[in-house]
Each structure stands twice: as C-alpha cells, then as structure tokens.
N, C-alpha and C positions, 0 to 999 in steps of 0.2 A: 593530402597531396606529392609525388614525387621531382623535386625538381632540380636545376643547376644554375647557378650564381657567376657572373660573369660578371668585371668594371672594361667595360676597352678602355684601349688605347685613348677617346679622345674625352674622357671621364666622363663615359656614357657608361652605364648599364644595360645588359643582355638579359631575360630571364629566358628559361627553357623549362619548360612543365610536360609531362604526360598523365594520361591516365586511357582507361575504358569508357567509350560509348557508343550507340549505333554499332553495335555487333563487331565496333573494333577496333586500331587506336586512334586515338588524338596526338597530335602535338603541335606542341605550342610554343612562336619562339619571338618573344616581345623583345625589344628596344626603346630605351629613350636615353635623352640626354640631359632633362630635366628631372623627372622620374625617378626616384630609389627604390629598390628591391623589394621591400615591403607592398612599395604601390604598384608594383608591376604585378606581385605574386595576388593580392586582393581585384585585380583585373583578371587576371589566368584565373582565377577562382569567378566570380562575377559571369566568365565565358562556359568554366562548364556548369553551370548553374543553369544556364538561357540552353545547351545544348541537352541538357535534362529533361528542360520544361520540354521543348518540343519534341525531343524521342516519345516523352510520357504524351503528349495529343498525338504522335499521327506514326507509334510503332505499330504496323499492325499485328505483328508476331507479341504484340504482352497482351495479356485478355483482359487488361486493368485501362487498359489507354483509351483514350477520348476514341480516338479511330474501332477501336475492336467495339466497342459501344455503339456507334454510328450502323457496323457492317452487322448487328446481334439486332438491329430496330426492326420492329413490325412494318412490313409497310406501309406508309401512312402518317405513323407515329411519329412525331418527332422531337429533338431537342436541340436545347442552348451550346452553340461550339464557342469553347474558348477562342480567341484571340489567333493563337497559333494556327492551330484546327481552322479557322475560318478563311484566315490566309492563306494557306497552304490548296485549302480544296479550291479557293477561288481559283487562284494563278493555275493550280492544276487545269481547272475547265477554261480559260485562257489560250492555256498553250496547245491546248487541244484541237483547238479551232484553229491556230496560228498553224500550227502541222501539217492540218488535212487529215487531223484523224488516226496522225501517227507516233503519237504520246498520250495513251492513254493506262492512268491511272486505275482502270475498271475491266484490263484487258485480261484478267486472271481472274476472272465472273464467269461461272457455271454458266455453258452456255452463251457465251461471251458473244455479242454480236458488235459490230464499229456503232449503232447506236445504243450501248450500254452505260457509257455515262450522260446520256439525257437523263437521267430516271433517276440521277439525283437531282438537288431541288434545294438550294441556298438561299435562305430567305432574305430580306434585307435587314430586319431585326434582330440577323444572330440564327436564327434556327434553321437545323440543313435536318432534310427525312427523303425519302425513296421511297418510289414505287413500285422497284421491284425484290420479290425477297432474294432473288439473284447474285444483285448485285455486290461486290464484294471489294475497296479498293485499298489498292497497296500502293503505300507512297517510296518504299526501298528506292526506286531511280532518282528521287526528286529530294529526299531530308535533308541529308546533307547538303543540299548546292545549298537550299534555302536555309541552311544550318550558317552556313557561309555568311552568304548577305546580311542575316541580323547579326553576325559577329562582328561585321564589316561594320554596321552601323552603330554597336556599342565600343567598337575602337575609336568612332571618333567625336562620339562623348566625352569619352575617357582623353583625348587630347592625343592617343597612339598615333603615330605616321606611317612607324618600322614594325611591319606583323609578317610573319608565316604562322599560317595553319592550314594542318594537312590531317587531313581524313583516311583514312586510309588507302593513301596513297592513289585513290583514287579520286580524288577531290580537293584539291590544295587552293589556297587563295595567298598570295602575298604582293604585300604593300610598301611602298619607302624603300629606303636603303637597306633590302635585306639582299644573299645569296642568293635566292631563286626569283630571276625574272623573268616578271610574268604580267609588266605594263600596269602595275596594281589592280590586278585582273587574275582569273580561274582558270586554274586547269582542272579539268576533268575527262575522265574513262568512261566507256563502258562498251565490254566484249565477252568472248570466251575465250579466259584466261586456259591454257593446255588442264588437263587433269581434273577439268572444275566443270560438274555438269552446267549444261545451257539454261539460263535461265528468262533469258528477253524475247518476249513474243511478242510475233507479228500483228499489232493488232490488226487488222486487216487483211489476214488469213485466217490467225486466231492459231497459225502455228508456230510454236517454237524455231528462232530464228538457227540452224546450226552453223554457221559460216562459223567457220574460225577466226583466231584475229582481236583486233577492238577499234577503237576509234579515239583520236585524244579532240578537243576545242578546247582553245584560250580563251576565253571573252571577259566579258568586264561582271557579270552577273555567274551563281554558280551556281544559280536555279535551273539560269537561264543555260549553263553549260551544261547540267546535269539532263535536260531537255533535251537538248543538241545532240550531244554522246547518242543519246539512246536511238533518237530518229533516226541520227546518221548510220546509226550500225544496222538500226532494227528494214532501214528503208535500201540499203545496198548501196555502190555508186551508183550512183543517179546524177546527173549533172544539169536536170532541169528544176530538180529536186532541190539538189545544194543552194544553186540560185537563186531559189522562189527564199529558201531560210537567210541566205542574207540580204536577203532587200523588207526581211521583220524585224532580224535579230541583228545585235549586234558580233561578228565576232571577225578575232584576231588571226584564227589560227589554226584550222582543221587538219590533221593529219591520220593519216588512216593504217595501218599494221595489218599483214594478210598475206 
C-alpha cells in the first residue's frame, strides 16, 4: 500500500496512504502524538480491510457479492446475511421511512413502485429474502457513508482521534486536529456532475433527476449524510421537506450548487 510518513514538529507522526476501493480512490491521513509510523500503517491496513469487507458485502456490481446473491434469490428463498449487509439493509429500510420514501435503494428495480422496498424482508435471526423477483437493491448511494461510520468506530478502538478519510471526494470524514474542519463529522455530495450521465432516480416519480448541480450535506454520520444529500437532490428545493429532515437528522450544513 503506497504511503508517505512525516514526523511532525510537535514530535507526533502523520501517515498518508491511498488505494483503490469501491470504484474510487480512497485517501487516508492519520496523526498521532503517541503511536509511531508502523502502528499507524497497521491501522491503515485494518481500515482498508474493513472497506473491502463492506464492498464485498454490498457491491451490487460484483457478481460474487452478498448483495448480488440476494438480488438473484428466487422469491421466498432465504439467505443468511453477514453482519455488514444485514446492518446496511436494516438502516436503508429505516432511512426509507424517515425520508418518506425519497431514499430508496430499490429505485432501480424493473417496474419500480414507491412500495417496492416493502418486498424486502429482514428477519431477526439474520435471514433476508424477497417477495418480488423484480426487486433489485443498489447501495451505491449509501455504502461509502456506511464505511465512514464503521471506520470512525475502528479509529476510536485504536485510540486515534485525528484523521481524514476521503472516498472519491464525495464522501469525506474529518475528526480531531486536521486541516479539514468538519466538526468531527462528514461531508457528502450527490448530484449530476457536468459531462457525466445522470444516475439519481426520483423514487416517487420513477424518473431520472435531470437537473444539473449538486447538494452537499455536512453531518455527524456518513451514512446519514449520503442519505440526505441524495434525497435533497432528488426532492429539489422544498423548504417544508428540508425542515422535516432537519427535525429527524443531525445536520450541520446544507449547501446547494445549481
């Protein structure tokens, strides 16, 4: 794993590493006043392993992933989900309800309806199954934020309080004494970049959101930030809906670029 090590004027150590994962580049900066470069590199390796496990669970474009296996189940056929996939699907169902259906990881299903996600079943024993053969789940607008939240937990266990994790410049977490000031939170971005095909579906209308621009959300949680930036872009500038989201999520800042 390529990396750069720097000794800081305060006698601390900083390590910068980068690698490819989740169809993008991941950049990680770790700082510590007590842990040496080898220890920080070891933590970086654990972070990479964690990201890769999450990707193996929830990447719908990988035919060997757990999610692809779920998408290929016969109606009524059950599978035991791993911890990561089970938690991601449980959160996606919760956020679907909290956003009044605007966050919908089933939006790309053939013949999608606003109630398509209701055909996904998550059992307390860890089994998951689907009623409809048409149901297809895509976690692309969620998985990076979920990874950031899991990474925050890992860093806490390792005693590292100063870090930046940048996943493709669209999902960023910054904690502690680092150059990126996000109040120990995350910044996520959703939209239609110039020159790239539109990909965000309005799950209520079923059509692609064709508006140019993007929405940035600064929040405590990476997963919630991914949800919020996606639904705010899909829903458009609706003050009442934005106020509803502010009452249900911890939002630091919303910025629109159109």
